[in-house]
N, C-alpha and C positions, 0 to 999 in steps of 0.2 A: 490411494489415488493421488493425494497431496504429495506423498513422497515421490511418486513417479514424475509429477510436474516439476518438482525441484531438481530431480536428476536430469530431466530433459533440458531445463534452463541452464543447469551447470555445464552440461556437455556442449551446448550451443555457445555459451560464453567462452568456455575453455578452448574450443576449436578456433574461434576467432582470435583469441588471445595468443595462442601458441604460434599461429601463422604470422600475424603482424601485430605490433604494438606501436601506437602513435607516440613517439618520444620526441618532444620539442617540435611537434608539428610535422615530423617526417616519419614515414613508415620504415621501421627497422626491425630486424629479427632480434629477439632478446638472447643474451647469453643464457646457457643452460641453468646456471645457478639462480639467475633472476627469474627465469621462467618457472622453476620449481618453487621458488619463494612465493610468486604470485599465484600459482596453482593452489598452494596451501592457504593463502589468504582467501582465495575464492571459496575453497571448501569450508573454511571456518565461518566466513560471512554467511554462506547459504545455510549452514547447519544452525547458526545461532540467530538468524534474522527472525523478527516478529513483524507481522503485517497488520496487527490490530493492537492498539493501545487504548485502554479504558480504565476508569476507576471501578473499584469493587463496591457494590451496593447490596445491602442486606434487604431481602424481600421475604415477606411472610407468605408461604404457600404459593410460590411462583409457578408459572407455566413455561412452556417452550414453544417456539416457532421453528418448525423444521420444513425446509423447502427445497425445491429443485427449479433451476432456471434453465430454460431452453433458449439458445441463442441462434439466430438465423444469420447466415451469410458471413460468419466468422469461423475460424478453425476450432475454437473451443470456448467454453463458458467460464474459464478461470478469470479471476480478477474482476468479477462483478461484485458490487457492493449492495447488500440488502440491509435496509435500516428502517427503524420505526421513526416516523417524523416527529412525534411528540409523545412524551410519557410524563404525565403530571404537568408541572410548570417548566419542565426542561432545565431545572436548576440543580446541577450536580457539581460536587467538588471535582476539580481537575485531577487527573491521576498524578501521583508523585513520580511514577516511572517515566523515563524519557523514551521517546521513539528514536530509532536510528536509521538513517539512510546512508549507507556506506558508498564509497566511490573506489572501485577497483577495476582496472583494465578498461577504463572509459565506459563503465557501466554503473548505473545506480542499483543498489541492492538494499531493500526490495524496490521494485519499480512502482508498485502501488502500496501506499501506506495509509491506513484508515485510523484516525485518531479522534478522541473526544475533544471538544473545544477546551482550550486552556492547556493542552499538552505541549511540552517542550520537545523539540526534535533536534537531535545532534547530527551533524554532517561531517564525519571524519573523512580526511583525504588519505586513503591507504593505497593510492596509486603510485606511479613512478614519476609523475609530473605534477606541476602546480595546477590547481583548478579554481574555477569560479562558479558558484551556484547562485542563481537568482530566480525569483518567481515571475510569472507572467505579469506584465503591467496592468492587465485587466482583472487580476484576481483580487479578492478582498484582503488577503494577507500579503503585502508587498515587502520584499526585501532584496538586497543585493549585497553579498558578502565581499565582493571584490576578489581578486586572485589571491589565494593563500597556499602556503607551502605544504609539501608532503609531511604527514604526521600531525598536522594541525587539525583541530576539531572546532567547527563553528556551530552555533545553536540559535534557534529562533523559537519563540512561543506562539502558537497558532491560536489566537484569541477570538477569531471570527469563524463562523461556520460557512464553508463554501468549498469549491474545487480549486485546488492550487496547483497549476502546472509548474514543474521545475525544469529549468533550462541551464545550458552551459554555453558560455560565450565562445569557446574554442572548438566545441564539437556539437554542431547543430543536431546531429542524430541522437545525441544523448539526452533523454528526457525521462521524467517520472511524474507522479502525481501524489500529493497529499490530500486526502479527502477528510475534511474537518466537519464533524457532526455534533449536534447539540446535546446528545445524551449517550450513555454507554450501550445502547441496544442496537447493535449492528453486527454484521459478519461479512467476510469476504469469501466468495465461493471457491471451491476447489475446481480443478480442471473440468470435471463432469457437471459442474453447475450446482452442486449440492451445498447447502449452508445450514447452520443452526444458530438461532438466537435464543439463549437460555436466560434463566433468572428474571423472566418478564412478569411484572405484576399483573394479576388478572384484570381484564378490561378489554375494551374495543379500541383498535388502533388503525392508523393508516401506514401501511408498509410500502416503501418506495425502493427503487433501485437506481444505481449509477453504473455506467459502463463507459469506457473511453470512446467507443465507436457506435454504441447502440442507444436507441431512444429509451429514456426512463419509462418505467411503468409504475402504476399505483394500484394497490389492492387493499380493501378493507379486511381486517382480520379480527377475530375475537379469541382471546386467550383465557382459558379456564384454569383455576387453581389445580396444580398437580397433573395437568394434562398437556398433551402435545397437539398443537394445531399444525396440520399439514397444508402447505400452499404450493401452487405450481404457477410459474410465471413464464411468459414468452416475450423475448426482447427482439426487436427488429432493427434493421439498419437505419441510421439517421438519414433523413432526406437531405 
């Protein structure tokens, strides 16, 4: 199902890209060689992208949370984030691995990135024009890279937990989100709404959700050693 979601996303982006590319602010058809090059970049970015970045934690006799999210009044349940609000004191070493949000054909890839607090995220510009990436002025992690050239990568470390909308100054329709969480116990749903949070220490927890357009929900869960806890969540449209 996840593979199908990526294929649909790829086809959608690719169709828009082949028809028109915004070059220097003007809609122009790309030469065939450039179109083929960008198609290959898109394929590579979609194939290699990671939507979750966390540190690895050793847990004795962990359990698993396996869930299904039902979303009302949206086309599908993909890109819903399910996460445990607090595990122990929520003090975990940040991951050494960097997250990546690429920029290709005026598109952020991935559009939703979920990271553990303290993660560094790279923003390479693999498009054909210069870009500027900045966070919403109301988010807890604020930055503005300024306009930078093709082939350049900028980076920022997300040291506070919150929702961070990403914007572009030249293309208002181009947006993405970095969801920064306090611990490594989270998952992003596939298109059908399914998710799995594994390696969870036994105990009782508060499970929460985030969705770009739907209201968050909260559910208490208990995880037992070596067992799977099944949960079902229903998300409704924000008022």
